[in-house]
C-alpha positions in Angstrom: 46.9 19.6 31.0 44.2 19.2 33.5 41.6 21.5 34.5 40.4 22.2 37.4 37.2 20.5 38.4 35.9 24.4 39.5 36.8 25.7 36.6 35.0 22.9 34.7 31.9 23.5 37.0 31.9 27.3 36.6 32.0 26.9 32.7 29.0 24.2 32.7 26.8 26.6 35.0 27.4 29.7 32.6 26.7 27.5 29.6 23.5 26.2 31.3 22.4 30.1 32.1 23.4 30.8 28.1 21.8 28.3 26.7 18.8 28.3 29.0 17.6 31.2 27.1 16.4 29.7 24.1 15.1 26.5 26.3 11.3 28.1 25.1 11.7 28.7 21.4 10.1 26.0 20.6 6.3 25.8 21.4 4.1 22.9 20.2 1.4 23.7 18.0 -0.7 22.5 15.2 0.7 21.0 12.2 1.1 23.7 9.2 2.7 22.3 6.4 1.3 23.4 3.7 1.3 20.5 0.0 1.6 22.9 -2.1 4.7 24.4 -0.9 7.5 22.6 -2.4 11.0 23.5 -2.0 13.3 22.4 -5.0 17.0 21.6 -4.0 20.2 20.1 -5.2 23.5 18.2 -3.8 25.8 18.1 -5.9 26.8 14.5 -5.0 24.8 11.3 -3.6 24.1 10.3 -0.3 25.7 7.4 1.4 22.3 5.9 3.3 20.3 8.2 6.3 21.2 5.6 9.0 23.0 8.6 11.0 25.1 6.0 12.8 27.2 4.4 10.6 28.1 8.0 8.1 29.5 11.5 8.6 28.6 12.4 4.8 27.3 15.6 4.6 24.5 14.7 2.3 22.9 12.3 4.5 23.5 14.5 7.6 21.3 17.1 5.4 18.8 14.5 4.7 18.6 13.2 8.4 18.3 16.3 10.4 15.0 16.8 8.4 13.4 13.4 9.5 15.1 12.6 13.1 15.1 14.3 16.2 17.6 14.6 19.5 17.3 15.6 22.7 18.6 19.1 21.3 19.0 21.2 18.7 20.8 24.6 17.7 19.0 27.6 17.8 18.3 28.8 14.6 19.8 32.2 14.5 22.3 32.7 17.5 25.6 33.3 16.3 27.7 31.6 18.3 25.8 28.5 18.3 23.4 27.2 21.0 22.1 24.3 21.7 18.1 24.7 23.0 16.1 21.7 24.1 14.0 19.6 20.7 12.8 16.5 22.4 13.7 17.2 26.2 11.5 19.4 28.2 14.6 21.6 28.8 18.2 21.7 29.3 19.5 18.8 31.1 20.5 18.7 34.9 24.4 18.6 35.3 25.9 17.3 38.6 27.8 18.9 40.8 30.8 16.9 39.4 30.2 17.6 35.8 30.0 14.0 34.9 26.3 13.7 34.8 23.3 14.8 32.8 19.7 14.1 33.5 17.4 14.5 30.9 13.4 14.6 30.9 12.0 13.4 27.4 8.6 15.2 26.7 5.7 13.0 26.6 3.7 12.7 23.4 6.0 12.9 20.7 5.5 10.0 18.4 7.3 8.2 15.4 6.2 8.3 11.8 4.0 5.6 11.1 6.1 2.1 9.7 5.2 -1.3 9.2 7.9 -2.2 11.8 5.4 -0.7 14.6 2.7 -3.5 13.5 0.2 -1.1 13.1 1.0 0.0 16.7 1.5 3.7 17.8 4.5 4.5 18.6 6.0 6.3 21.3 9.5 8.2 21.6 10.8 7.0 25.1 13.8 7.7 26.8 15.3 4.2 26.2 15.2 4.7 22.8 18.2 7.1 23.0 19.6 4.9 25.2 19.5 2.2 22.2 21.0 4.5 19.8 23.9 5.1 22.1 24.4 1.5 22.2 24.2 1.6 18.6 27.4 4.0 18.7 29.5 1.3 20.6 28.1 -1.5 19.0 31.8 -2.3 16.5 30.4 -3.8 13.6 28.4 0.0 12.9 32.0 1.3 12.6 30.6 4.7 13.9 32.5 7.8 12.7 31.0 9.5 15.4 31.7 6.1 18.4 34.7 8.2 20.1 32.4 10.8 21.2 30.3 7.8 23.1 32.7 5.3 23.4 35.6 7.1 25.2 33.0 9.4 27.0 30.1 7.5 28.7 31.2 5.5 31.9 31.8 1.8 31.3 30.8 2.0 27.3 34.9 1.3 26.0 34.5 -2.1 27.9 31.2 -3.4 26.5 32.5 -2.4 23.3 36.3 -3.8 23.6 34.1 -7.2 25.0 32.4 -7.2 21.6 35.3 -6.7 19.5 36.9 -10.1 21.4 33.4 -12.1 21.2 31.7 -10.6 17.8 28.6 -9.9 19.6 27.4 -6.5 20.9 24.8 -7.2 23.8 22.4 -4.9 23.9 20.2 -5.7 27.1 23.5 -5.6 29.1 23.6 -3.0 31.5 26.2 -0.5 31.3 26.7 2.2 34.3 26.6 4.8 31.8 23.7 5.3 30.4 20.7 5.0 33.0 16.4 5.0 32.3 15.1 5.6 35.5 11.8 5.9 34.0 9.6 6.1 30.7 10.9 9.8 30.1 13.8 10.3 31.9 17.6 9.3 30.8 20.8 9.8 32.7 24.3 9.8 31.5 27.6 9.7 33.0 30.6 10.6 32.2 34.2 8.9 32.7 35.4 13.0 33.2 33.7 16.0 32.7 33.4 17.4 29.4 31.9 20.8 28.4 31.3 20.2 25.4 30.1 17.1 25.6 26.7 18.9 25.5 26.7 19.3 22.1 26.7 15.2 21.3 23.0 15.7 22.1 22.4 18.0 19.3 23.9 15.7 17.0 22.8 12.2 18.4 19.3 11.2 17.0 16.5 8.8 18.4 16.3 5.7 16.4 13.5 3.2 17.5 14.8 -0.6 17.5 11.8 -1.9 16.3 13.0 -0.1 13.1 16.5 -1.0 13.3 16.1 -4.4 13.6 13.0 -5.0 11.2 15.0 -3.6 8.1 18.9 -5.1 9.3 21.3 -3.5 6.4 19.1 -1.5 4.9 18.2 1.0 7.7 20.2 3.3 5.3 17.1 3.4 2.9 14.4 3.2 5.9 14.8 6.4 7.9 12.1 6.4 10.8 11.9 9.7 12.9 9.9 11.7 14.5 11.2 14.9 13.0 8.9 17.3 10.4 9.6 15.2 7.6 9.6 11.7 6.5 10.7 10.2 3.7 8.4 9.4 0.7 10.7 8.8 -2.2 14.4 7.7 -2.6 16.1 6.7 -5.8 20.0 6.6 -4.6 22.4 8.8 -6.4 19.3 10.3 -8.1 16.3 12.0 -6.4 15.3 12.3 -2.6 11.7 13.2 -1.7 10.6 14.6 1.6 7.3 15.6 2.7 5.6 16.6 5.6 5.1 14.4 8.8 1.7 14.7 9.5 1.9 14.0 13.1 4.8 16.3 13.9 3.9 18.6 16.8 5.3 21.9 15.2 6.2 25.1 16.7 5.9 29.0 16.2 8.9 30.7 14.6 10.1 32.5 17.8 14.1 33.5 17.4 15.8 36.7 18.1 17.8 38.4 15.6 21.9 38.8 16.3 21.5 42.5 15.5 22.3 42.0 11.5 20.0 43.2 8.7 19.9 40.0 7.8 18.3 38.6 11.1 16.2 41.6 11.3 14.5 40.7 7.5 13.9 37.2 8.6 12.3 37.8 11.9 10.0 40.9 10.0 9.3 37.4 7.5 8.6 34.9 10.1 8.5 35.8 13.5 4.8 34.0 14.4 4.5 32.0 11.5 3.6 28.2 12.4 6.4 25.8 11.3 6.7 23.9 9.2 5.7 25.6 6.4 6.7 23.8 3.8 4.5 20.7 3.0 7.0 18.7 0.5 11.0 18.6 -0.4 12.0 17.5 -3.1 15.9 17.0 -3.5 17.7 16.1 -7.1 21.5 15.1 -7.4 23.3 17.1 -9.8 26.7 16.6 -9.7 27.5 19.2 -12.5 28.2 22.9 -11.4 26.9 24.5 -14.8 23.8 22.0 -14.8 22.7 23.7 -11.4 23.6 27.0 -11.8 21.3 26.7 -15.1 18.4 24.9 -12.7 18.2 27.8 -10.2 18.7 30.2 -13.2 15.4 29.1 -14.7 13.7 28.6 -11.6 13.3 25.2 -11.4 15.4 25.2 -8.0 14.5 27.4 -5.2 18.3 27.5 -3.5 21.4 26.5 -4.2 25.1 26.1 -2.4 26.2 28.7 -5.5 29.5 26.6 -7.3 32.9 28.6 -7.3 32.4 28.2 -11.4 29.6 30.0 -10.9 30.6 32.5 -9.1 32.3 35.1 -12.0 28.5 35.0 -14.0 26.4 36.2 -10.6 29.0 37.6 -8.0 30.7 41.0 -8.8 33.3 42.3 -5.8 31.9 39.6 -3.9 27.8 40.8 -3.9 25.2 39.8 -6.4 25.3 41.4 -9.6 22.9 44.0 -10.6 21.2 41.6 -13.2 20.3 39.1 -10.2 19.8 41.4 -7.0 17.1 43.2 -9.5 15.4 40.0 -9.6 15.3 39.6 -5.7 17.6 37.1 -5.6 19.5 36.9 -2.3 23.3 36.1 -1.4 24.4 35.1 1.9 27.8 34.6 1.8 30.4 33.2 5.1 33.7 31.2 5.5 32.8 27.6 6.2 35.1 24.6 6.7 38.5 23.1 5.3 39.4 21.0 2.6 42.1 18.6 2.1 43.4 15.6 0.9 44.0 12.6 3.1 47.1 9.7 3.1 46.1 6.4 4.2 48.6 5.7 6.6 48.4 2.3 5.7 49.0 2.4 2.1 52.1 0.5 1.1 53.2 3.5 -1.2 52.2 7.0 0.7 51.4 5.3 4.5 54.2 4.6 7.5 56.1 6.4 10.0 59.0 6.4 9.0 61.3 9.0 8.1 61.5 8.7 4.2 57.6 8.0 4.0 56.9 11.0 6.0 59.1 13.0 3.8 57.4 11.8 0.5 54.2 12.6 2.4 55.8 16.2 2.8 56.9 16.7 -0.5 53.7 16.1 -2.2 51.8 18.1 0.4 54.5 21.1 -0.6 54.3 20.4 -4.4 50.4 21.2 -4.6 49.7 24.9 -5.7 46.6 25.6 -3.7 46.6 29.3 -5.6 46.1 27.9 -8.8 42.6 25.9 -7.5 41.8 28.9 -5.6 42.1 30.9 -9.4 40.9 28.1 -11.6 39.0 25.7 -9.5 37.4 28.2 -7.2 37.3 31.2 -8.9 38.5 33.4 -6.0 36.3 31.8 -3.4 38.4 29.9 -0.8 41.7 31.2 1.2 44.6 29.7 1.6 44.2 27.3 4.4 46.9 27.6 7.7 45.2 25.3 10.3 42.6 22.3 10.5 40.5 24.1 12.3 38.9 26.8 10.2 37.2 30.4 11.2 34.0 30.4 12.9 35.0 27.9 15.1 35.9 27.9 18.5 39.2 28.3 18.9 40.3 29.3 15.7 43.6 31.1 15.6 43.8 33.7 13.2 47.5 33.8 13.4 48.8 30.4 13.4 50.3 29.1 10.2 51.2 26.1 9.5 54.4 24.4 8.4 54.1 23.1 5.5 53.9 26.2 2.6 53.6 25.6 -1.0 57.2 24.5 -2.2 58.3 22.7 -5.4 62.0 23.1 -5.2 62.0 22.4 -1.7 59.8 19.3 -2.0 62.2 18.2 -4.9 65.5 18.7 -2.6 63.2 16.6 0.3 62.5 13.6 -2.3 66.6 13.5 -3.4 67.8 13.5 0.2 65.7 10.5 1.4 66.5 8.8 -1.8 63.2 8.9 -3.9 65.7 9.6 -7.0 64.3 10.2 -10.7 65.1 7.0 -12.9 66.0 7.1 -17.1 62.6 7.7 -17.8 62.5 11.0 -15.8 60.4 9.9 -13.0 61.3 9.0 -9.4 61.7 5.7 -7.7 61.3 4.3 -4.1 64.4 4.5 -2.4 64.8 0.7 -2.6 64.7 1.4 -7.0 61.0 0.3 -7.4 58.9 1.6 -9.0 56.8 5.1 -7.4 53.1 6.0 -8.3 51.1 8.6 -6.9 47.4 7.5 -6.9 44.6 9.9 -6.1 40.7 9.3 -6.1 38.2 11.7 -7.4 34.8 12.1 -8.4 33.5 12.5 -12.4 33.2 16.3 -12.2 34.2 19.6 -13.7 35.7 21.0 -10.4 37.5 17.5 -9.4 38.9 17.1 -12.6 40.4 20.6 -12.8 41.8 19.5 -9.4 43.5 16.2 -10.8 45.0 18.7 -13.2 46.6 21.0 -10.7 47.8 17.7 -8.6 49.2 16.4 -11.9 50.9 19.7 -13.0 51.9 19.8 -8.8 53.8 16.0 -9.1 55.0 16.2 -12.8 56.9 19.5 -11.3 58.7 17.3 -8.4 59.2 14.3 -10.6 56.4 11.7 -9.4 54.4 10.0 -11.5 50.2 10.2 -10.9 47.8 7.9 -10.9 44.2 9.7 -11.0 41.0 7.1 -10.9 37.4 8.2 -11.4 34.6 7.1 -8.7 31.3 8.5 -7.5 31.7 9.9 -4.4 29.6 7.3 -2.5 32.2 4.5 -4.0 35.3 6.5 -2.9 33.4 7.2 0.9 32.8 3.2 1.4 36.2 2.7 -0.1 37.9 5.1 2.4 35.8 3.4 5.2 38.1 0.2 4.5 41.1 2.3 4.2 41.1 1.4 0.8 41.9 4.8 -1.1 45.4 6.0 -0.9 44.8 9.8 -1.5 41.3 11.7 -1.4 40.3 15.0 -1.6 37.8 16.1 1.1 36.2 19.2 2.9 34.9 19.2 6.4 31.9 21.4 7.4 29.5 21.8 9.9 29.4 19.5 12.8 30.0 20.8 16.4 30.6 24.6 16.4 33.6 23.8 18.7 36.8 23.4 16.9 38.2 20.2 18.6 35.4 18.7 16.2 37.7 19.6 13.7 40.6 17.4 14.9 38.1 14.3 15.3 38.9 12.8 11.7 42.4 12.1 12.7 42.0 10.6 15.6 43.3 7.4 16.1 40.6 5.1 17.9 38.1 6.4 14.9 40.1 4.9 12.1 38.7 3.2 9.5 35.2 5.1 10.0 35.5 9.1 10.6 39.8 8.9 10.4 39.4 8.1 6.9 43.2 7.9 6.6 43.5 5.3 9.6 46.2 8.0 11.4 47.4 6.7 14.3 50.1 8.5 16.7 50.3 8.3 21.0 51.0 11.8 20.9 48.5 13.4 19.1 45.5 10.9 20.4 46.6 12.0 24.2 47.2 15.6 23.7 43.8 15.6 22.3 42.1 13.3 25.3 43.6 15.9 27.2 41.9 18.6 24.9 38.2 17.3 25.3 38.4 17.8 29.4 39.2 21.4 29.1 36.9 24.6 29.2 37.7 26.5 25.7 40.6 29.0 26.6 43.6 30.3 26.2 45.6 27.1 27.7 43.4 25.2 25.4 43.9 27.2 22.5 47.5 26.7 23.4 47.2 22.4 23.6 45.1 22.5 19.9 48.0 24.2 18.5 50.2 21.6 19.6 47.7 19.0 18.5 47.9 20.6 14.8 51.8 20.3 15.1 52.0 17.1 15.7 49.6 16.6 12.6 52.3 18.5 10.5 55.1 16.5 11.8 53.3 13.2 10.7 52.0 15.0 7.7 48.3 12.5 7.2 47.2 15.6 5.4 47.8 18.0 2.5 45.8 21.0 3.8 44.3 23.0 1.2 41.8 26.0 1.4 39.3 27.6 3.9 36.2 27.5 1.7 33.8 30.7 1.4 29.8 29.6 0.6 27.5 31.3 -1.9 24.4 30.6 -0.8 21.9 31.8 -3.5 18.0 31.7 -2.8 15.1 32.8 -4.9 12.9 35.8 -3.8 10.0 33.9 -3.0 11.9 32.0 -0.5 12.0 33.1 3.3 13.5 33.1 6.6 16.5 31.5 5.1 20.1 31.8 6.8 22.6 29.0 7.0 24.2 27.3 10.4 27.1 26.2 10.4 26.0 22.3 12.5 21.9 22.9 11.1 21.8 21.3 7.2 18.2 20.5 7.2 16.8 24.5 7.4 13.6 23.5 5.7 11.3 23.4 8.7 12.5 27.2 9.5 11.9 28.2 6.0 8.7 28.9 3.6 7.8 29.6 0.5 5.9 33.2 -0.5 5.3 32.7 -4.7 
């Protein structure tokens, strides 16, 4: 399953040529943000702090992308997704063997003022990115994205392993794969060519070492970046307020349309404007779907991700109803991500790799009626998922069909065959006769409550007793990182445009961080590593299918849905188009009341 070096190099050169088209999209201009232009939006769950090294939470990343910057970012309109320079002067120089990336960083970019800098103006330099990469390698940070660095950067694995043994990571020790030849040059050496490593530089954001050391474990509440916004107010699980960074260099809105009517309108609205225009972003945490919709309908919010429960009120045949269209409200609709329930493979009840444990998980997965969720919870705004790789990702196969289908009768027979017999009370017991209770965690919102009702009916149907504890999303996430939740339902969206990123949640070395179910399979891990080295195409697609079949064989998850997202915006919000990897799009928007 090795790709020829010439194939990888040709792919990298083609990629660099295509990406270069967007290299000049962000010229520096004077500050343009208007403090009177206030964007109001809502998150449906609380964040997990704003230290991106330590969390991959959607809501945390959303805020992080507005405050921090990477070497690269994504072109706002390009489809398929395309990376362009952000703090780098240009796209990286890639060596002939495809294993070395060299970046030149723009001069004159500064972090926002902070007590950690002791009154000095602090310029962004190459060493900041080198330090950030080391933070991913430090085992104490338990980074969900550690494998992107540890397993790919030359020498990183050895330093991480040494730190795990000694209990301390040496941030000043030289690492062969990370070089800083001068103040503004960063050079990364990889263990092997990786055609998708370019995306890492668009999803890794520069940290200043002084800030991390100054705030310690409270870094997540004190984000300090070089981006267009900075944190003004933070009330965990309640409110987040960002204001425009007065020292941000800015850019001219000059993105190219993909030819769609939506893009053409955006170009007409926004082309030539100095960005960012919006001076203040107010984010409220509103967990209830109905409350978010009422806030938007009464113009208290400028944009919302339309909750599925509100869809029947707003949409008719997947289009805006006339009353809303007449008000100038706009709808942007697209498929995004998957939903699934993972099993904690270390849990004494649902975990383990023996045949009877796999059978139990398989039966649970087969019992869940995803069509009920689509009808009763999602109100038609989803499809039954067939693969972990969702539509819109590189490597998605529309003809792939999961081997685990909804079939409660077969699920019951499977349990009977592997010794999960019903007791006198009607509930099934473990093969050794001990009590069996399936525990599924959820959050305190209407959607999760409805989902737990479906789970209860599903488990009741096959004779399994269920327990359904409720905690906040943030608390559940923290417990999941510690491998303490037996089962928990999640969604996966965004991130890398490559479908291989959708499989990362089950990669063994990420157990207890990005791999919340602590799944470990040598077959999966080895195939995943092979796929990382391959150019996207038929050969890699075939391997990715093999990887997904291994997931189905071990059943570390119950796959549910491919979601459909419906974003609705007020008529005064201009420039909006939801990007699959850019959450914080505020710097590309304008408000014209």
